[in-house]
C-alpha positions as CSV (number, residue, x, y, z in Angstrom):
1,M,-97.9,34.4,68.6
2,L,-101.5,35.9,68.8
3,E,-103.5,33.7,71.3
4,Q,-106.9,36.0,71.8
5,L,-108.6,38.7,70.1
6,T,-111.6,40.7,71.6
7,I,-113.7,42.8,69.3
8,Q,-116.4,45.1,70.5
9,N,-118.6,47.8,68.4
10,F,-116.4,47.4,65.6
11,A,-117.9,47.8,62.3
12,I,-121.0,45.4,62.1
13,I,-119.5,43.4,65.4
14,D,-121.3,43.5,68.4
15,Q,-118.6,41.4,70.5
16,V,-116.4,38.9,69.4
17,D,-113.9,36.9,71.6
18,L,-111.8,34.7,69.5
19,S,-108.7,32.2,70.9
20,F,-106.2,31.1,68.0
21,D,-103.8,28.0,67.8
22,D,-100.2,28.1,66.9
23,Q,-100.5,26.5,63.6
24,L,-102.7,27.6,60.6
25,T,-106.1,29.2,61.4
26,V,-108.7,29.9,58.5
27,L,-111.6,32.4,58.5
28,T,-114.2,31.6,56.2
29,G,-117.5,32.7,55.0
30,E,-119.8,34.7,52.5
31,T,-118.5,37.8,51.0
32,G,-119.3,40.7,53.2
33,A,-119.9,38.7,56.2
34,G,-117.1,40.6,58.0
35,K,-114.0,38.4,57.9
36,S,-112.1,41.1,56.5
37,I,-113.6,43.3,59.6
38,I,-111.6,40.8,62.1
39,I,-108.4,41.5,60.0
40,D,-109.0,44.9,60.2
41,A,-109.7,45.0,64.1
42,L,-106.1,43.1,64.2
43,A,-104.3,45.8,62.7
44,M,-105.6,48.3,64.4
45,V,-104.9,46.9,67.7
46,T,-101.2,46.4,66.6
47,G,-100.7,50.0,66.0
48,G,-102.9,51.0,62.4
49,R,-104.7,54.1,61.9
50,A,-107.9,54.1,63.5
51,S,-111.0,55.5,62.1
52,T,-114.3,56.8,63.7
53,E,-116.4,55.5,61.0
54,M,-115.5,51.9,62.3
55,I,-117.3,52.5,65.3
56,R,-120.5,50.4,65.7
57,K,-123.3,53.1,65.2
58,G,-125.2,53.4,68.3
59,A,-121.9,52.9,70.2
60,D,-119.8,55.6,72.3
61,K,-116.4,53.6,71.2
62,A,-115.0,50.9,70.2
63,V,-112.9,48.5,71.9
64,L,-110.1,46.2,70.6
65,Q,-107.8,43.6,72.8
66,A,-105.4,41.6,71.9
67,V,-103.1,39.0,73.7
68,F,-99.7,37.7,72.6
69,S,-97.1,35.5,73.6
70,L,-93.3,36.1,72.8
71,V,-91.9,33.2,71.4
72,G,-89.5,32.4,68.7
73,D,-86.3,33.9,67.2
74,R,-87.8,37.8,67.9
75,A,-88.9,37.4,71.3
76,A,-85.8,38.5,73.0
77,G,-85.5,41.5,71.0
78,L,-89.5,42.3,71.6
79,R,-88.6,41.8,75.5
80,E,-85.8,44.7,75.3
81,Q,-88.1,47.0,73.4
82,L,-91.1,46.6,75.8
83,S,-88.4,47.2,78.6
84,A,-86.9,50.3,77.1
85,A,-90.6,51.6,76.8
86,G,-91.0,50.8,80.7
87,I,-93.4,48.1,80.4
88,E,-93.0,44.9,82.7
89,L,-93.5,41.3,81.1
90,S,-95.4,38.4,83.1
91,D,-94.9,35.0,82.0
92,D,-93.8,36.5,78.4
93,Q,-97.4,37.4,77.7
94,V,-98.2,41.1,76.2
95,V,-102.0,42.3,76.6
96,I,-102.5,45.0,74.3
97,Y,-105.6,47.2,74.5
98,R,-107.1,50.0,72.6
99,E,-109.9,52.1,72.5
100,F,-111.3,55.0,70.4
101,N,-114.2,57.1,70.1
102,H,-116.1,59.8,68.0
103,K,-114.3,62.3,69.1
104,G,-111.2,60.7,67.7
105,R,-109.4,59.9,71.2
106,S,-107.5,57.0,71.0
107,I,-106.3,55.6,74.3
108,V,-103.6,52.9,73.9
109,R,-102.3,50.3,76.8
110,I,-99.7,47.6,76.9
111,N,-99.8,45.6,79.9
112,G,-101.8,48.2,81.2
113,I,-99.1,50.8,80.5
114,I,-100.5,53.8,78.4
115,V,-98.3,54.2,75.5
116,P,-98.3,56.4,72.5
117,L,-99.4,55.2,69.4
118,K,-96.1,55.1,67.7
119,V,-94.7,52.9,70.4
120,L,-97.6,50.3,69.5
121,S,-96.8,50.9,66.2
122,E,-93.3,50.0,66.0
123,F,-94.1,47.1,68.4
124,G,-96.8,46.1,66.8
125,S,-95.2,45.9,63.3
126,Q,-92.9,42.9,64.7
127,L,-95.9,40.8,65.7
128,V,-98.0,40.5,63.0
129,E,-97.4,41.0,59.0
130,I,-100.6,41.1,57.4
131,Q,-100.2,39.9,53.5
132,G,-103.5,41.0,51.4
133,Q,-104.4,41.3,47.4
134,H,-103.1,45.0,47.8
135,D,-99.3,43.7,48.4
136,T,-99.7,41.4,45.7
137,S,-100.5,44.4,43.4
138,L,-97.1,46.1,44.8
139,L,-95.5,43.1,43.7
140,L,-96.5,44.1,40.2
141,N,-95.3,47.3,40.3
142,Q,-91.7,47.7,39.5
143,D,-90.8,50.7,41.7
144,H,-91.3,48.1,44.6
145,H,-89.0,45.4,43.5
146,L,-85.8,47.3,44.5
147,D,-87.1,47.5,48.3
148,L,-88.0,43.6,48.2
149,L,-84.6,42.4,47.1
150,D,-83.3,44.5,49.8
151,Q,-85.7,43.2,52.4
152,F,-84.3,40.0,51.4
153,A,-80.8,40.8,51.5
154,E,-81.1,42.5,55.1
155,A,-77.3,42.1,56.6
156,D,-75.7,41.0,53.1
157,L,-76.2,44.6,52.2
158,S,-76.0,46.7,55.2
159,Q,-72.3,47.4,55.1
160,A,-72.4,48.5,51.5
161,K,-75.8,50.3,51.6
162,D,-74.6,52.4,54.4
163,E,-71.0,53.4,53.2
164,Y,-73.2,54.5,49.5
165,Q,-75.8,56.4,51.6
166,Q,-73.4,58.4,54.0
167,L,-71.4,59.4,50.6
168,F,-75.1,60.2,48.7
169,Y,-76.6,62.2,51.1
170,R,-72.8,64.2,51.7
171,Y,-72.7,64.7,47.8
172,R,-76.5,66.1,48.1
173,D,-75.7,68.5,50.9
174,I,-72.9,69.7,49.4
175,T,-74.3,70.2,45.8
176,R,-77.2,72.0,47.4
177,Q,-74.5,74.2,49.2
178,I,-73.0,75.0,45.9
179,D,-76.3,76.1,44.1
180,Q,-77.2,78.2,47.0
181,L,-73.9,80.1,46.8
182,K,-73.8,80.4,43.3
183,N,-77.4,81.7,42.8
184,R,-76.8,83.8,45.8
185,R,-73.6,85.2,44.2
186,Q,-74.8,88.8,42.9
187,D,-76.2,89.5,46.0
188,I,-73.0,88.5,48.0
189,N,-71.0,90.7,45.5
190,Q,-73.2,93.6,46.2
191,R,-72.8,93.2,49.6
192,L,-69.3,92.6,49.8
193,D,-69.3,95.9,47.8
194,L,-71.3,97.7,50.7
195,L,-69.4,95.9,53.4
196,S,-66.1,96.9,51.6
197,F,-67.0,100.3,51.6
198,Q,-68.3,101.1,55.1
199,Q,-65.1,98.7,56.5
200,E,-62.9,101.6,54.6
201,E,-64.6,104.5,55.8
202,L,-64.9,103.4,59.6
203,K,-61.0,102.4,59.1
204,E,-59.9,105.5,58.0
205,A,-62.0,107.8,60.3
206,N,-60.2,105.8,63.1
207,L,-62.3,106.3,66.0
208,Q,-61.6,105.8,69.4
209,P,-63.6,105.2,72.5
210,G,-64.4,108.3,74.6
211,E,-62.8,110.5,71.6
212,E,-65.9,112.6,71.0
213,D,-66.3,113.6,74.3
214,Q,-62.8,114.5,74.8
215,L,-62.9,116.8,71.6
216,L,-66.1,118.5,73.0
217,A,-64.1,119.4,76.0
218,D,-61.1,120.5,74.2
219,R,-63.3,122.4,71.7
220,S,-65.2,124.2,74.8
221,K,-61.3,125.4,76.0
222,L,-60.7,127.0,72.7
223,A,-63.9,128.5,72.0
224,N,-64.2,130.0,75.7
225,Y,-60.7,131.2,75.9
226,K,-61.3,134.6,76.3
227,K,-63.9,134.3,79.2
228,I,-61.2,131.8,80.5
229,A,-58.5,134.2,80.3
230,D,-60.5,137.3,82.0
231,A,-61.4,134.9,85.0
232,L,-58.1,134.2,85.4
233,E,-56.9,137.7,85.1
234,Q,-59.3,138.6,87.7
235,A,-58.5,135.9,90.0
236,Q,-54.8,136.9,89.7
237,Q,-55.7,140.4,90.7
238,A,-57.6,139.2,93.8
239,L,-54.9,137.1,95.0
240,N,-51.9,138.8,93.9
241,P,-49.8,140.1,97.3
242,G,-48.0,142.9,95.3
243,L,-51.6,144.8,94.7
244,D,-52.6,146.7,97.5
245,G,-55.9,144.7,99.0
246,G,-55.0,141.4,97.6
247,A,-56.3,138.4,99.1
248,I,-53.2,137.0,99.9
249,D,-51.7,140.0,101.8
250,L,-55.2,140.3,103.9
251,L,-55.0,137.1,104.7
252,A,-51.6,137.8,106.0
253,A,-52.6,141.0,108.2
254,A,-55.5,138.9,109.6
255,H,-53.2,135.9,110.7
256,Q,-50.8,138.3,112.5
257,A,-53.8,140.1,114.1
258,M,-55.0,136.7,115.3
259,I,-51.4,135.5,116.5
260,Q,-51.3,138.6,119.0
261,A,-55.0,138.0,120.1
262,A,-53.8,134.4,120.8
263,T,-51.1,136.0,123.0
264,Y,-53.7,137.4,125.3
265,D,-56.1,134.8,125.0
266,S,-55.3,131.3,123.9
267,D,-58.8,130.4,122.8
268,F,-57.8,132.1,119.6
269,E,-54.7,130.1,119.0
270,N,-57.0,127.3,116.6
271,L,-58.5,130.4,114.6
272,A,-54.8,131.8,114.2
273,Q,-53.7,128.3,112.8
274,S,-56.8,128.3,110.5
275,L,-55.8,131.6,109.0
276,S,-52.3,130.3,108.4
277,E,-53.3,127.7,106.8
278,A,-55.5,129.8,104.5
279,Y,-52.7,131.9,104.1
280,Y,-50.4,129.3,102.8
281,A,-53.0,127.5,100.6
282,A,-53.5,131.1,99.0
283,Q,-50.2,131.3,98.4
284,D,-50.2,127.9,96.6
285,A,-53.2,129.0,94.6
286,G,-51.8,132.1,93.4
287,R,-48.4,130.3,92.0
288,D,-50.8,127.9,90.2
289,L,-52.8,130.7,88.9
290,D,-49.7,132.2,87.6
291,E,-48.5,129.3,86.1
292,A,-52.2,128.5,84.2
293,V,-52.2,131.9,83.3
294,S,-48.5,131.6,81.7
295,D,-49.2,128.1,79.9
296,L,-52.6,129.8,78.7
297,T,-52.6,129.9,74.4
298,F,-55.6,130.0,71.9
299,D,-54.6,127.8,68.9
300,E,-57.2,128.6,66.1
301,G,-56.0,125.7,64.1
302,A,-56.3,123.4,66.6
303,L,-60.3,124.7,66.9
304,V,-60.7,123.7,63.3
305,E,-59.0,120.7,63.2
306,I,-61.5,119.8,66.5
307,D,-64.6,121.1,64.5
308,D,-63.4,119.2,61.3
309,R,-63.2,115.8,63.4
310,L,-66.4,116.2,65.1
311,Q,-68.2,116.8,61.8
312,V,-66.5,113.3,60.7
313,I,-68.0,111.8,63.7
314,H,-71.5,113.5,63.0
315,N,-71.5,112.2,59.7
316,L,-70.6,108.8,60.7
317,K,-73.3,108.9,63.4
318,R,-76.2,109.4,60.8
319,K,-75.2,106.3,59.3
320,Y,-73.9,103.8,61.7
321,G,-74.9,104.4,65.3
322,D,-76.1,107.3,67.7
323,S,-72.6,107.4,69.5
324,V,-68.9,106.6,69.0
325,D,-69.3,103.3,71.0
326,E,-72.2,102.1,68.7
327,I,-70.2,103.0,65.6
328,L,-67.3,100.9,66.7
329,V,-69.6,97.9,67.6
330,F,-71.1,98.5,63.8
331,Q,-67.5,98.6,62.5
332,Q,-66.6,95.2,64.2
333,K,-70.0,93.8,63.2
334,V,-69.4,95.0,59.5
335,D,-65.5,93.5,59.7
336,R,-67.1,89.7,60.8
337,E,-69.3,90.0,58.2
338,L,-66.9,90.6,55.6
339,A,-64.7,87.9,56.6
340,D,-67.6,85.4,56.5
341,L,-68.5,86.6,53.3
342,D,-64.8,86.7,51.9
343,G,-64.6,83.2,53.3
344,G,-67.8,82.1,51.0
345,S,-65.7,82.6,48.2
346,F,-62.9,80.1,49.2
347,D,-65.8,78.1,50.6
348,L,-67.3,78.0,47.3
349,E,-64.1,76.7,45.8
350,S,-63.1,74.0,48.3
351,L,-66.8,72.6,48.3
352,T,-66.4,72.0,44.7
353,K,-63.3,70.3,45.2
354,E,-64.9,68.1,48.0
355,K,-67.7,67.7,45.5
356,E,-65.2,66.2,43.1
357,T,-63.4,63.9,45.6
358,I,-66.9,62.5,47.0
359,K,-68.5,62.0,43.5
360,G,-65.3,59.5,42.8
361,K,-65.9,57.8,45.9
362,I,-69.8,57.5,45.6
363,V,-69.0,56.0,42.0
364,A,-67.2,53.5,43.7
365,A,-69.8,52.7,46.3
366,A,-72.6,52.4,44.0
367,Q,-70.5,49.9,42.1
368,A,-69.9,47.8,44.9
369,L,-73.6,48.2,46.0
370,T,-74.9,47.1,42.8
371,Q,-72.2,44.0,43.0
372,S,-73.3,43.1,46.6
373,R,-77.4,43.8,45.3
374,Q,-76.4,41.5,42.3
375,K,-75.1,38.7,44.3
376,V,-78.0,38.5,46.3
377,A,-80.6,38.6,43.4
378,K,-79.1,35.5,42.4
379,K,-79.7,33.8,45.8
380,L,-83.4,35.4,45.5
381,E,-83.7,33.8,42.1
382,K,-82.8,30.4,43.3
383,A,-84.9,30.7,46.5
384,V,-88.2,31.8,44.7
385,N,-87.4,29.2,41.5
386,R,-87.6,26.6,44.3
387,E,-90.5,27.9,46.0
388,L,-92.2,28.2,42.4
389,A,-91.9,24.6,41.9
390,D,-93.7,23.7,45.2
391,L,-96.5,25.7,43.8
392,L,-97.0,23.9,40.6
393,M,-94.9,26.5,38.5
394,E,-92.5,24.2,37.4
395,Q,-91.7,25.7,33.9
396,A,-91.4,29.1,35.3
397,Y,-88.2,30.7,35.7
398,F,-88.0,34.1,37.8
399,E,-85.2,36.2,37.7
400,V,-83.9,39.8,38.8
401,Q,-82.7,42.3,35.9
402,F,-80.7,45.6,36.7
403,T,-81.0,48.7,34.9
404,P,-78.0,51.4,35.5
405,V,-79.8,54.7,36.2
406,T,-78.0,58.4,35.3
407,G,-77.2,59.8,38.3
408,F,-77.4,58.9,42.0
409,L,-80.6,58.1,43.8
410,P,-80.8,57.4,47.8
411,S,-80.8,53.9,47.3
412,G,-78.1,53.6,45.0
413,A,-77.2,53.4,41.2
414,D,-80.0,50.5,40.4
415,K,-82.9,50.0,39.0
416,V,-84.4,46.3,39.5
417,A,-87.4,44.8,37.9
418,F,-88.6,41.1,38.4
419,F,-89.3,39.1,35.1
420,V,-90.6,36.1,35.0
421,Q,-91.3,33.0,32.4
422,T,-94.6,31.6,32.8
423,N,-94.6,29.2,30.0
424,Q,-91.5,27.6,28.8
425,G,-89.6,28.7,25.6
426,E,-91.5,32.3,26.0
427,G,-88.7,34.2,27.6
428,T,-88.6,36.2,30.5
429,K,-90.9,39.4,30.7
430,P,-91.6,42.0,33.3
431,L,-93.5,40.5,36.1
432,E,-96.6,43.0,35.4
433,K,-96.9,41.7,31.8
434,A,-96.2,37.9,32.4
435,A,-97.7,36.7,35.2
436,S,-102.0,36.0,35.5
437,G,-103.7,37.1,38.7
438,G,-103.1,33.5,40.1
439,E,-99.4,33.3,38.8
440,A,-98.9,36.9,41.0
441,S,-100.2,35.3,43.6
442,R,-98.4,32.1,43.8
443,L,-95.2,34.6,43.1
444,M,-96.3,36.8,46.2
445,L,-96.5,33.7,48.4
446,A,-93.1,32.4,47.0
447,L,-91.5,35.6,48.1
448,K,-93.2,35.8,51.7
449,T,-92.4,32.3,52.5
450,I,-89.1,32.9,51.8
451,F,-89.3,36.5,53.8
452,I,-91.0,34.6,56.6
453,A,-88.5,31.9,56.8
454,Q,-85.5,34.7,57.0
455,H,-86.9,37.2,59.3
456,G,-88.8,35.2,61.8
457,L,-92.2,36.7,61.9
458,P,-94.3,35.7,64.9
459,T,-97.8,35.9,63.2
460,V,-98.4,36.0,59.4
461,V,-101.9,37.2,57.9
462,F,-102.7,36.1,54.4
463,D,-106.1,38.0,53.4
464,E,-107.6,36.2,50.2
465,I,-104.2,36.3,48.7
466,D,-105.3,32.9,47.0
467,T,-107.6,34.9,44.8
468,G,-107.7,33.5,41.6
469,V,-106.4,30.0,41.9
470,S,-108.5,26.6,42.2
471,G,-108.0,23.1,42.0
472,R,-104.5,21.6,41.9
473,V,-103.1,24.9,42.6
474,G,-105.0,25.7,45.5
475,S,-103.8,22.7,47.1
476,A,-100.3,23.7,46.7
477,I,-100.9,26.9,48.4
478,A,-102.3,25.1,51.2
479,K,-99.4,22.7,51.1
480,K,-97.5,25.9,51.2
481,M,-99.3,27.4,54.1
482,Q,-98.7,24.2,55.9
483,T,-95.2,24.4,55.7
484,I,-95.2,28.3,56.6
485,A,-97.3,27.3,59.8
486,E,-94.6,24.8,61.0
487,K,-92.3,27.8,62.2
488,T,-94.9,30.8,62.4
489,Q,-98.4,31.0,63.5
490,V,-100.4,31.5,60.2
491,M,-104.0,32.9,59.5
492,A,-105.8,32.9,56.3
493,I,-108.8,34.8,54.9
494,T,-109.7,32.3,52.1
495,H,-112.5,31.3,49.5
496,L,-110.4,28.0,48.5
497,P,-111.6,24.5,50.0
498,Q,-108.1,23.3,50.0
499,V,-106.8,26.0,52.1
500,A,-109.5,25.6,54.5
501,A,-108.9,22.0,54.5
502,A,-105.4,22.3,55.4
503,A,-105.9,24.2,58.5
504,T,-105.7,22.8,62.1
505,H,-108.2,25.7,63.3
506,H,-111.3,27.0,61.6
507,F,-113.6,30.0,61.9
508,L,-116.9,30.3,60.2
509,I,-118.2,34.4,59.7
510,E,-121.8,34.2,59.3
511,K,-123.6,37.6,59.3
512,F,-127.3,37.9,60.2
513,N,-130.2,40.2,61.0
514,Q,-131.3,40.7,64.8
515,N,-133.7,43.2,65.9
516,D,-133.1,44.7,62.9
517,R,-129.6,45.0,63.3
518,T,-127.1,43.3,61.1
519,V,-124.9,41.3,63.0
520,T,-121.5,39.5,62.5
521,Q,-121.2,35.8,64.2
522,V,-117.9,34.1,64.7
523,K,-118.0,30.2,65.2
524,D,-115.3,28.3,66.1
525,L,-115.9,25.4,64.3
526,P,-115.6,21.7,66.3
527,E,-113.9,18.8,64.2
528,N,-117.4,17.5,63.3
529,Q,-118.9,20.6,61.7
530,R,-115.6,21.4,59.5
531,D,-116.3,19.0,56.9
532,E,-119.9,20.6,56.4
533,A,-118.1,24.0,56.6
534,I,-115.8,23.0,53.7
535,A,-118.6,21.5,51.7
536,M,-120.7,24.8,51.4
537,M,-117.3,26.5,50.0
538,L,-117.7,23.5,47.4
539,S,-121.3,23.3,46.7
540,G,-122.9,26.5,48.2
541,N,-125.6,26.5,50.9
542,Q,-127.3,23.1,49.8
543,V,-124.4,20.6,51.0
544,T,-124.7,17.4,49.0
545,D,-123.6,14.1,49.3
546,A,-121.3,14.3,46.9
547,A,-120.0,17.6,48.2
548,L,-119.4,16.2,52.0
549,A,-117.5,13.3,50.7
550,N,-115.4,15.8,49.0
551,A,-114.8,17.7,52.1
552,K,-113.7,14.7,53.9
553,D,-111.6,13.8,51.2
554,L,-109.9,17.1,51.1
555,R,-109.4,17.1,54.8
556,V,-107.9,13.4,54.7
557,K,-105.3,14.5,52.3
558,A,-104.2,17.7,53.7
559,Q,-104.3,16.2,56.9
560,G,-102.6,13.3,56.3
């Protein structure tokens, strides 16, 4: 419930501090005095969009503050929501502070804690609901009737609606995927052809890691066969002990000489040993050299094959990579992409099958949702017609009509329209064609009465919802607001004296000039001034005795 509202430097308001009661509060005053400005301020302090144009001329910033007490059915949920945002409560009281300046900077605090505007909007929407003439216009638009029906249904539709929407969004996603695959089919086929060619070419090449290095080494051997053979022959001649002066024979002679020297001087034994080791190493090398010469052959065909293989690798490197390793990596990429694209053909088939399966399920889910809505619609019709009787539309009859739609929508397979009969025997017609302005206002009030009772809103504001009515109808509307106010705090901007007479709390909004500035003043009318304020609503600025007597009579009847 709203307890206090403070407004500073907002539109034509310098400073206003208002305190509210828990039942029916009315705000009255001449057109343009600033009644709607107060409601705009309440909307902004509970999360509505702020506009720098609303900052009073000459002021740096506008400041709004509201104090709410958490009571009623929604209190527990609101406490949990605040706790989740890290906001502590004291005595179930919530203080919301909001300021915004000409630079567009906005500061929002809840119980002293700075919070994002989104948090305020989500929380504030559960504290106050503002019902204005714009909402009555929405009632006359059939595009909003399904939403209104679903709002009334709440839990009765939740399971059927959730099941339908899960199927709908899956069906829509699959349809998009199928369309994308079909649109890409030509591109995919061209890509498949290229990848298949590349895969076949690389598979036929059968490259191996390190193959190019080995081929180059083998080619170097074959290409330099003559040089290798000559070098081996020279080495043989130098080592071969069968030739005069061969290295092996010379090492043998040097070894024997050092052995003789060591018999006279033991200091030469190590040198003799070194020459002995060199001699035997030379012998081993000579045998290895002989074997190498024996094995050395030249295969011209092998050289041709190596050159051909190297040419294959060269051609592949020009297309797929700078080395065999890079080509092999590219080959793996081709294999993976080809597998994915080949799988896409099967995906299209499986997606098409899944789409058909879901289509059958979504038809059944849509029918179930329609049936649930039709049951809810009967409850709504009964409730609205009961409320209309209270609002002096006893001959009126409200009904909800269903029209199937082609295909599927996120909301289901229904088009819902509100029809009404305002005069007996005329039959029902679409609401926008059958209801006058005053009748539409009463229909909106009937619906709102039902929704308020169902959802347990803490505070409801009616912003000139009674426009277009008077007399007995005005009294009926006043009575209905009183009924709503028994369980919900109600604030009403009104021009109807009947509604003002029914209020437990009355604010009079006045506008005047002060020091060449327009100023809005809000008077919290005491009991002894309320009759006069209502008399002014009846007769204008000149309050006559008859008007005053009429005002007193209205209040006695309304409060009686």
